[in-house]
Backbone as JSON, one array per atom type, in Angstrom:
{
  "sequence": "VQLVESGGGSVQPGDSLRLSCSVRGSFDTRYCMGWFRQAQGKERVRVALFSTGTGITVIADAVRGRFTYSRDNATNTQYLNMNDLKPEDTAMYYCAAKQGGCTVRPDVFRFWGQGTQVTVS",
  "N": [[21.28, -86.64, 35.85], [18.49, -88.17, 37.26], [15.24, -89.53, 36.9], [12.51, -90.57, 38.72], [9.54, -92.22, 38.73], [6.2, -92.5, 40.11], [2.89, -93.65, 41.02], [0.91, -94.37, 39.14], [-1.94, -96.3, 37.88], [-4.98, -98.29, 37.82], [-8.12, -96.99, 37.2], [-11.52, -95.73, 37.49], [-13.68, -94.0, 35.16], [-13.89, -90.5, 35.81], [-12.54, -90.58, 38.18], [-9.66, -89.64, 40.22], [-6.09, -89.2, 40.05], [-2.72, -88.92, 41.2], [0.37, -88.38, 39.86], [3.8, -88.82, 40.61], [7.12, -87.53, 40.39], [10.29, -87.99, 41.17], [13.18, -86.1, 41.27], [16.49, -86.67, 40.81], [19.56, -85.28, 41.23], [20.78, -82.33, 39.5], [20.35, -79.36, 37.51], [22.55, -77.08, 35.86], [21.81, -74.64, 34.83], [18.94, -72.85, 33.53], [16.06, -74.92, 32.97], [13.77, -77.3, 31.53], [10.97, -79.12, 32.54], [8.62, -81.8, 32.89], [5.65, -83.57, 31.85], [4.9, -86.24, 29.64], [2.8, -88.3, 27.59], [1.95, -91.53, 26.27], [-0.15, -93.24, 24.35], [-1.22, -96.55, 23.49], [0.04, -97.53, 20.4], [0.22, -94.95, 19.49], [1.78, -91.69, 19.09], [4.19, -90.22, 21.34], [3.18, -87.62, 23.41], [3.1, -84.23, 24.6], [1.98, -83.4, 27.87], [2.1, -81.69, 30.13], [4.24, -79.0, 30.78], [6.89, -77.33, 32.44], [8.74, -74.39, 32.65], [11.74, -73.4, 34.02], [13.04, -71.1, 33.38], [11.16, -69.17, 32.55], [9.13, -69.52, 34.34], [6.7, -70.44, 33.63], [3.95, -72.62, 33.15], [2.75, -74.93, 30.82], [-0.12, -76.44, 29.71], [-1.51, -79.18, 27.99], [-4.11, -78.92, 25.52], [-5.94, -81.02, 25.52], [-6.19, -81.85, 28.12], [-6.49, -79.7, 29.72], [-7.87, -77.93, 32.41], [-8.57, -80.2, 33.72], [-6.25, -81.54, 34.44], [-3.42, -80.69, 36.4], [-0.23, -79.18, 36.96], [2.32, -79.45, 39.36], [4.91, -78.66, 41.74], [7.4, -79.47, 44.14], [9.84, -77.78, 45.44], [11.45, -78.16, 47.63], [11.69, -80.89, 48.01], [12.44, -81.65, 45.56], [10.61, -82.68, 43.69], [8.2, -83.36, 41.21], [4.79, -83.11, 40.18], [1.91, -84.57, 38.62], [-1.29, -83.78, 38.63], [-4.24, -85.34, 38.28], [-7.53, -85.07, 37.4], [-11.03, -86.0, 37.08], [-10.78, -88.19, 35.26], [-10.68, -89.73, 32.05], [-11.53, -92.33, 29.68], [-9.96, -91.91, 27.4], [-7.67, -90.9, 28.45], [-6.08, -92.97, 29.05], [-2.9, -94.31, 29.06], [0.7, -94.64, 28.86], [2.52, -92.8, 31.11], [5.09, -90.41, 31.24], [7.66, -88.77, 33.01], [9.82, -86.07, 32.22], [12.83, -84.3, 31.36], [14.89, -81.55, 30.37], [17.76, -79.64, 29.51], [17.73, -76.11, 29.19], [15.18, -74.3, 27.28], [11.59, -74.98, 26.95], [9.97, -77.37, 24.8], [7.63, -78.91, 22.57], [8.48, -81.19, 21.49], [9.23, -84.48, 22.06], [11.56, -85.83, 21.4], [13.78, -84.28, 21.9], [14.14, -84.18, 24.55], [16.29, -85.09, 27.07], [16.35, -86.52, 29.45], [14.53, -89.05, 31.06], [11.83, -90.54, 32.89], [10.94, -93.86, 34.02], [8.42, -94.45, 33.26], [4.91, -94.74, 33.89], [1.96, -96.57, 34.09], [-1.3, -95.54, 33.31], [-4.58, -96.42, 33.49], [-7.84, -96.07, 32.43], [-11.0, -97.15, 32.86]],
  "CA": [[19.94, -86.46, 36.37], [17.62, -89.35, 37.18], [13.84, -89.25, 37.18], [11.86, -91.79, 39.21], [8.11, -91.96, 38.78], [5.3, -93.37, 40.84], [1.54, -93.16, 41.16], [-0.07, -94.8, 38.16], [-2.86, -97.33, 38.32], [-6.23, -98.49, 37.08], [-9.2, -96.26, 37.84], [-12.75, -95.6, 36.72], [-13.91, -92.62, 34.67], [-14.25, -89.54, 36.83], [-11.62, -90.67, 39.32], [-8.46, -88.8, 40.22], [-4.79, -89.8, 40.36], [-1.58, -88.0, 41.19], [1.66, -88.97, 39.52], [4.95, -88.14, 41.21], [8.4, -87.74, 39.73], [11.39, -87.54, 42.02], [14.32, -85.7, 40.46], [17.77, -86.87, 41.51], [20.55, -84.53, 40.48], [20.37, -80.95, 39.27], [20.82, -78.69, 36.3], [23.36, -75.9, 36.16], [21.12, -73.43, 34.41], [17.51, -73.04, 33.37], [15.71, -76.19, 32.37], [12.36, -77.58, 31.31], [10.58, -80.46, 32.95], [7.18, -82.01, 32.87], [5.05, -84.87, 31.61], [4.41, -86.68, 28.35], [2.09, -89.57, 27.64], [1.94, -92.27, 25.02], [-1.17, -94.29, 24.28], [-0.79, -97.68, 22.66], [-0.05, -97.31, 18.97], [0.23, -93.52, 19.16], [3.02, -90.98, 19.39], [4.33, -89.62, 22.65], [2.77, -86.22, 23.32], [3.22, -83.41, 25.8], [0.82, -83.2, 28.72], [2.33, -80.47, 30.91], [5.65, -78.64, 30.85], [7.23, -76.16, 33.25], [10.04, -73.8, 32.33], [12.31, -72.64, 35.14], [13.48, -69.8, 32.88], [10.02, -68.24, 32.48], [8.19, -69.78, 35.42], [5.39, -70.7, 33.01], [3.52, -74.0, 32.92], [1.85, -75.08, 29.68], [-0.92, -77.67, 29.79], [-2.09, -79.55, 26.7], [-5.54, -78.63, 25.39], [-6.76, -82.2, 25.78], [-6.34, -82.11, 29.56], [-6.6, -78.44, 30.45], [-9.08, -77.88, 33.23], [-8.67, -81.45, 34.48], [-4.92, -81.87, 34.93], [-2.56, -79.58, 36.79], [1.18, -79.48, 37.24], [2.82, -78.8, 40.55], [6.25, -79.11, 42.1], [7.87, -79.17, 45.49], [11.27, -77.54, 45.29], [12.16, -78.64, 48.81], [11.96, -82.32, 47.84], [12.81, -81.87, 44.16], [9.6, -83.59, 43.16], [7.14, -82.75, 40.43], [3.56, -83.89, 40.22], [0.84, -84.37, 37.65], [-2.54, -84.0, 39.34], [-5.2, -85.68, 37.23], [-8.91, -85.16, 37.89], [-12.05, -86.32, 36.08], [-10.1, -89.0, 34.25], [-11.51, -90.27, 30.99], [-10.87, -93.48, 29.03], [-8.95, -91.45, 26.44], [-6.44, -90.57, 29.18], [-5.31, -94.2, 29.22], [-1.6, -94.18, 28.4], [1.9, -94.65, 29.71], [2.9, -91.43, 31.42], [6.51, -90.27, 31.48], [8.2, -87.46, 33.33], [10.95, -85.79, 31.35], [13.52, -83.05, 31.64], [15.94, -81.16, 29.42], [18.41, -78.36, 29.74], [17.24, -75.07, 28.3], [13.76, -74.01, 27.23], [10.65, -76.06, 26.69], [9.51, -77.67, 23.46], [6.67, -80.02, 22.61], [9.12, -82.35, 20.87], [9.8, -85.39, 23.04], [12.86, -86.35, 20.99], [14.87, -83.42, 22.37], [14.29, -84.32, 25.99], [17.37, -86.04, 27.3], [16.16, -87.3, 30.67], [13.2, -89.64, 31.12], [11.51, -91.53, 33.89], [10.71, -95.21, 33.5], [7.04, -94.54, 32.79], [3.93, -95.35, 34.78], [0.74, -96.8, 33.33], [-2.6, -95.09, 33.81], [-5.66, -97.05, 32.74], [-9.15, -95.57, 32.85], [-12.04, -97.97, 32.22]],
  "C": [[19.14, -87.75, 36.18], [16.21, -88.96, 37.59], [13.17, -90.55, 37.57], [10.39, -91.49, 39.45], [7.38, -92.94, 39.69], [3.89, -92.81, 40.73], [0.52, -93.59, 40.13], [-1.01, -95.85, 38.72], [-4.06, -97.44, 37.41], [-7.38, -97.85, 37.86], [-10.41, -96.25, 36.94], [-12.9, -94.17, 36.2], [-14.42, -91.72, 35.78], [-13.36, -89.56, 38.05], [-10.44, -89.72, 39.16], [-7.22, -89.64, 40.54], [-3.77, -88.69, 40.43], [-0.31, -88.79, 40.89], [2.77, -88.14, 40.15], [6.21, -88.48, 40.43], [9.48, -87.13, 40.61], [12.61, -87.28, 41.15], [15.59, -85.84, 41.3], [18.88, -86.26, 40.67], [20.01, -83.13, 40.25], [20.93, -80.44, 37.96], [21.59, -77.45, 36.68], [22.63, -74.61, 35.85], [19.63, -73.72, 34.24], [17.22, -74.35, 32.65], [14.2, -76.29, 32.23], [12.07, -78.98, 31.83], [9.08, -80.59, 32.98], [6.79, -83.43, 32.54], [4.64, -85.05, 30.16], [3.58, -87.93, 28.58], [2.07, -90.2, 26.26], [0.91, -93.39, 25.13], [-0.69, -95.38, 23.33], [-1.01, -97.38, 21.19], [-0.01, -95.86, 18.54], [1.57, -92.91, 19.55], [3.0, -90.45, 20.83], [4.03, -88.12, 22.53], [2.92, -85.52, 24.67], [1.89, -83.35, 26.55], [0.96, -81.88, 29.48], [3.83, -80.23, 30.99], [5.82, -77.35, 31.64], [8.61, -75.68, 32.9], [10.55, -73.04, 33.55], [12.77, -71.26, 34.69], [12.37, -68.76, 32.89], [9.08, -68.38, 33.66], [6.8, -70.12, 34.91], [5.17, -72.2, 32.86], [2.54, -74.02, 31.75], [1.18, -76.45, 29.78], [-1.54, -77.94, 28.43], [-3.59, -79.3, 26.68], [-6.41, -79.81, 25.81], [-7.03, -82.44, 27.27], [-6.51, -80.84, 30.38], [-7.94, -78.37, 31.17], [-9.28, -79.13, 34.07], [-7.33, -81.82, 35.12], [-4.2, -80.6, 35.36], [-1.16, -80.09, 37.09], [1.57, -78.76, 38.52], [4.21, -79.36, 40.87], [6.57, -78.68, 43.52], [9.38, -79.01, 45.41], [12.07, -78.09, 46.47], [12.55, -80.11, 48.67], [12.37, -82.67, 46.42], [11.89, -82.89, 43.5], [8.59, -82.8, 42.35], [5.95, -83.7, 40.38], [2.68, -83.59, 39.0], [-0.45, -84.77, 38.36], [-3.64, -84.17, 38.31], [-6.58, -85.89, 37.85], [-9.84, -85.5, 36.73], [-11.45, -87.13, 34.92], [-11.1, -89.64, 33.3], [-10.79, -91.46, 30.35], [-9.79, -93.05, 28.05], [-7.67, -90.97, 27.12], [-5.58, -91.81, 29.42], [-4.03, -94.14, 28.39], [-0.5, -94.5, 29.4], [2.32, -93.2, 29.88], [4.38, -91.39, 31.81], [6.83, -88.87, 31.99], [9.5, -87.3, 32.53], [11.56, -84.46, 31.73], [14.58, -82.8, 30.58], [16.52, -79.84, 29.87], [17.82, -77.35, 28.77], [15.72, -74.93, 28.34], [12.91, -75.21, 26.88], [10.32, -76.17, 25.21], [8.54, -78.83, 23.56], [7.28, -81.3, 22.06], [9.74, -83.27, 21.9], [11.21, -85.85, 22.67], [14.02, -85.5, 21.46], [15.01, -83.43, 23.89], [15.3, -85.42, 26.27], [17.08, -87.0, 28.45], [14.71, -87.76, 30.78], [13.06, -90.53, 32.34], [11.2, -92.86, 33.21], [9.29, -95.38, 32.95], [6.15, -95.2, 33.82], [2.59, -95.42, 34.04], [-0.47, -96.25, 34.07], [-3.66, -95.7, 32.9], [-6.99, -96.58, 33.3], [-10.22, -96.37, 32.12], [-13.13, -98.35, 33.19]]
}
């Protein structure tokens, strides 16, 4: 499985961005995929995760109400829709995937995109 991201950039507070992650390959059974972010000098943290087993999407408290997760099964693409961006959203954003259920632990995700920088200032 390969994950290819696009859509980052530099924006002003209050602006919107949409990140895309094209998924190449497939999983045999249920899997979890979504988005993490890592600000400079900080740990990588979950932003949004979707479980194919439960059909549930979990959004981190820090972005709930501003960010949404969506996916297009026809094109095997997932998106992170970011609205009302704030300076504290500045980070490298990564799409990620793993076989099985979801977890907030980034170290158990096997598949990662290359990362895309989002800067809000």
